[in-house]
N, C-alpha and C positions, 0 to 999 in steps of 0.2 A: 405527827401526820402533816401538819402544816408546815412543818419546815419540812417536811420531805416533798410537796406540792409545790413549795417557791423554787426547790433541787431542781424537779424535773421541768417547772414552767422556766425558770433559767436556763436550762439546759437547752431548753427546746428553739429561747430565741437565738442562743449562740449557737446550733445548729445550722434556723435559717439566716440567721443574719452572714455564717461562714457560705452557706449554698448561695446566697445573694453576689458575694464577696465574686467567688469562682463564677459566678453566672454572667455577672454584668458587666458589658463592656461599653467600652467610646469606637463610635465611628466616626472619621475627619470628613468635611467636607471634603478633601481631595481623594478619597479612597471609596473601592469596591471593597465588599468585602464578601469571603464564601464559607459559607457555615456547613464543616462537612463532621459527619456522623462515622465513627471508626473508617473512615477515608473516603466516606463515600458524601457528596455534596449532597445536602437538602434544601440551601434556601441560599438565594442572592440579598443580601443588603445594600440598597446606591443609597438610601434617605441617612444623612449624620446624627450625630446624636447619639443618647444612650439607647442601648439593646439588652437582651439577653436570651440567653443560651443554656441547654444543661450542660451544669457543673462539672468537673475535672476532668474526665476521659474518655468522657460519652462526646462530648461534643468539640470541635477546635473551632479557631479564629483564626483564616487564612488571608491578608489583606494585600491589595494590589493597587498601582496610582492609576487617578484615573488622567492623570497628565498626561499631556505629549513626553515624549524621551530622545533622546538624541546622542546617537553616538557615529565613529567615522570607524567606517570599515581597513579591513588591512589591506596593504598595497597587494595589488595582486597582475599578474604579466597576459593580458588576451591579445588576442589576433585582428584585427582590425578586416576590412573588404577586402584589400587590398594588398593582407596578406604580411603586413610589417607588424611587428608586436610592437604594443607599448604597456606601461607599467600605468595604471589607475587606481587610485580610491577613491571611497563616495563618501559624503555625508547621509544622514538617514534620519529624517522626524517619523517618530510613531505614536500610536496610542493606540491602549486595547480600546476594541469596537464590542466585542458580544464576554466580556467576563469568565462563564462558563466554560464556554470552550476554550480558550484561554489558559484556564486552569486546567480542565482535561486534556487538552494538547500537549502543552508545554509546562503545566506545573508551576514552575518560578520566572521572574525575568529573565536574570542570567543566562535561560536558556533559548529564550525568544528571542535575545541578542545573539548570539551565533550563530541562531537558526535563517535571524533574517540575514544578516551578513553572508549565507551560506546561498538564497533566494535571490538578494540584487546581487552576487556576484555572476552567478549563474543566467539570470533575465539580459546582464549588462553583453556579459559575453556575444550574447544572441547577437541582440539590437547593434551591436559594434561591428558584427558579419556585414552590416546593411551600408556600413561608412568608410571612407578614404581617411587619411592625415590631415591630406588639408582641409575637410570638414571638421577637426579637429581645432587644427591650428592652420591660419591664414592669413596676410598682411590684410586682407578683404575681408572686415570682420562682419560686413553682411553672407560671409557664402559660410561663417562656422555655426554649425548645428548643435552644437551644446544645450541649448536648452530643450530642441526637441528630444534627444538623445536621452536628458532627465524626464523628461515627459513621459516618453514610451517604455522606462524602466520603473517608473511610478507606477500607471496603469498596469503594466502584465504581472511586477510583482503582487498589487492589489488581486488579483483574478486567483492566485494562490492563499494568500496569507488571509482575507477576510474568512472566503466560506469554511478555511481546513482549519484553522487556529485560531480566529475570532482576532486579527489584528489588522488594525487598518495603518498603510502609507503612507503618511501626510504628505512625503518630501523627499525627492531623492535629487542629493546634488552633486555634482563632480568637483571634488575637494581640489586631487594633483593629476598631473599629469608627466609624465618622463618618458625618456625612450630608452632600451637598452643602449651599451656602449657600441653595440656591433650598427647599431641606423641612428647613430643620432649626430654623427658626422656626416652622413646623406640627408637629413631634415636641414644640418645646418644651410648646409650647398644649396637645398631645394629654397631655401627661404632667400640666403645672399641671390639668388638668381632673378626668385619673385620680386625682389626688389632692387636689382639693375637692369631686370623689365621695366620696373614703374617708372625708374629716374629714366630711361631713352624715353618712354613715351612721352614725361614729362620734358626734356629736354627739346623733343621734335615738334609737340606741342607751341614750346617755346620759340622757338627756328619758323615755324609758321607764321606766328603771331608778329615776328619779325619782322617777317618777308612781306606780310598784308601792310605793315604799316610802313614800312621803304619802302613799295611800291607805294602805296600814298603820298608820301612824303616828296617823292620824285614827283607824281603828274601836280602837285601841287607845286612845286618848284618852277615847275615848266607852263604852268598857267600863270606864274608871278611875273615869270621873266619875259611870258609871251606878252600879257597887258602893258609892261615897264616898256619893251620894245616897241609897241603900241604907242604912247604914249611918248616916250623920247620920238619919233616918227613925225607925228602932230606939230612935238612941240620944234622940231627940226625944221619944218616948211613953215610955221609961222614966223 
């Protein structure tokens, strides 16, 4: 009977150990964890360390990264306000703002990246319709509006992603700009024309400065000659 009792006790200890083994889990410092029971979320864990759940298939651990993530969108062709097409792609810095909403709407990070890229391209298309080619590429740097465009796209995207998907866009930036072959020659001609215009302006300003210097020099020379003639007459009279 004693041996049977020991066997029962040992079996109980082993079972408790197995249950604890499959119930305990660790949450890292850089993680959110959502516990689901038969697929339905029951709690969110944001504190790092050792935690417990129901064993086996009763409850599952779903891990999400707290840190910001960076990815680059695929190049896409969009129309500017002057109806000229441009090929553009962006980098996007984002992070999870609401873990539960993110889990319910996206499920996993791969889905989020694809969805965010689509939203940013959609917002970018709307924003770019307010700008022309000269606002994106210009020899006068103060006329380039890229920073304003990026800020508008970020704000507009967050209006959708924060409330609907639990995602916050930290930064949207233009990674590359290019022109389709049908417009690239026209762009080069415009840039060349602007540079010729700037060169003509600089030459005109230089000519004006040279004219003023020449007039001043001639005036000075007349004054010197007049003074010399005066001194010559004085000396001659003496």
